[in-house]
N, C-alpha and C positions, 0 to 999 in steps of 0.2 A: 670389298666395300665397307667391313669393318675396320681394316687397315686404313683405309684412307681417311675415313672419320676420325680414328685413333692420331693419324699423323698431323689432321689439321687442328685437333685439340691439344696438342704438344705444347705450340708457344703461348696458349693462353696463360699459364701461371708467369710465365716472364713477363707479358704484357700487364698482368695485374700488379706486380711489383713496381714497374717502372710507371704506372699511372698513381700509384700510391705514394711514391717519393716526389713527385710534382707537387707543388704548392695548389693549393686551392684557390678559386678567384676571391672568396671572402677574406683569406688571410693575406693575399696579395694587394687588395683594397684598402685593408685595415693598415698594413703597414706603408702604403703609399700616402694615405691620409695623415698617418702620425708624423711622416717626414715633412709634409708640406706643413701640417700644423706647426711643427717645431722651427721651420723656417721662418712662418711667418710670427711666431712668438719673439724670436731672437730679433727679427727686424724691428718690431715694435718696440723691445726693449734698447735697441741700440738708437732708435730715432729718440726716445724718452730720455736716455743718458746724454750727460753732457761730453760724452767720449769723442764725439765728432770735432766739438769744438777744442778739445785738448789736441786732437790730431792736428788740426788745421791751425794750431798756434794761436788761436783766440785773437788774432789781430782785428778780426772783423766780425761785427755782430749786431744783428737787428735788434734795435731797442723797442720798436713799436710798429705796428701796422694797421692801416685805416683803409678797409675796401669802399672802393668809390663806384664799382659797377661789377658786372659779372666776372670780367678779366682784369678789372685796373684797380690799381691800389697806391696807396701812398706809404712808403716806407722811412723811417728813420733809422739811419744805419750808423754805427760807431767804428770809425777806421781810426785806429791810434787813439788819439785823444780827441778827436773831431767828430762832431755829429752832424750829417748830411742828409737833407730832406731829399728824396727821390721819388720821381713818378714812375711806375712800372705798368707797362702793358704788355700783351703778348708779343708784339713787333720789338719794341726797344723800351730801353731805360734811359730816362731823363734826369739830369741833375736839375735840381729846382732852387735850393737854398742851403747855405752854410749856417747851421744855427751858432750863433754868438754864445748864447745862454744855454747850456746843455740840459736835455730833459733828464730828471732825476731817473735812474735807472730802477732804483730800489722801491720807488713809490709807487703803488698799484693805482694810481689815477689814470683815468681814461685818456688815450691818445688823443681823443677829439677833443678834450677839456681843454689840455697842455696846447694843442694847436691852435685853438680858438683863442687862448691867451697870448701867444706869440703873435697870432696876425693881428689881433685888436692892438697889442702894444706897437706894433711896427704902423699901423694906420694911423694912430694919435702922433707920431714922430715926426 
């Protein structure tokens, strides 16, 4: 009987060593959170940098955006040297107008004010 108990206890040190080498749940969770955090930070930095415009060639650029509703908005897009006014909905994108006088890209004037100036100028003509 004592021999049987000793034979059952023989594999315990080997089992203890294998469980000690396995990572604990806490360290696994911490490592996973660090990797996910790193991915999110790098994605945020890529979005804020102008690297995506450099990769795309910089031929197209959104100059201004005006939300009209929950998912509808007006966009002024620069394509080459032209600026186009587009209406954007979840289902489609509509060309509305080609701006003869382009909006100033450097001036931090509100898009709504610039659009209002263009619309009143066109109404008077």
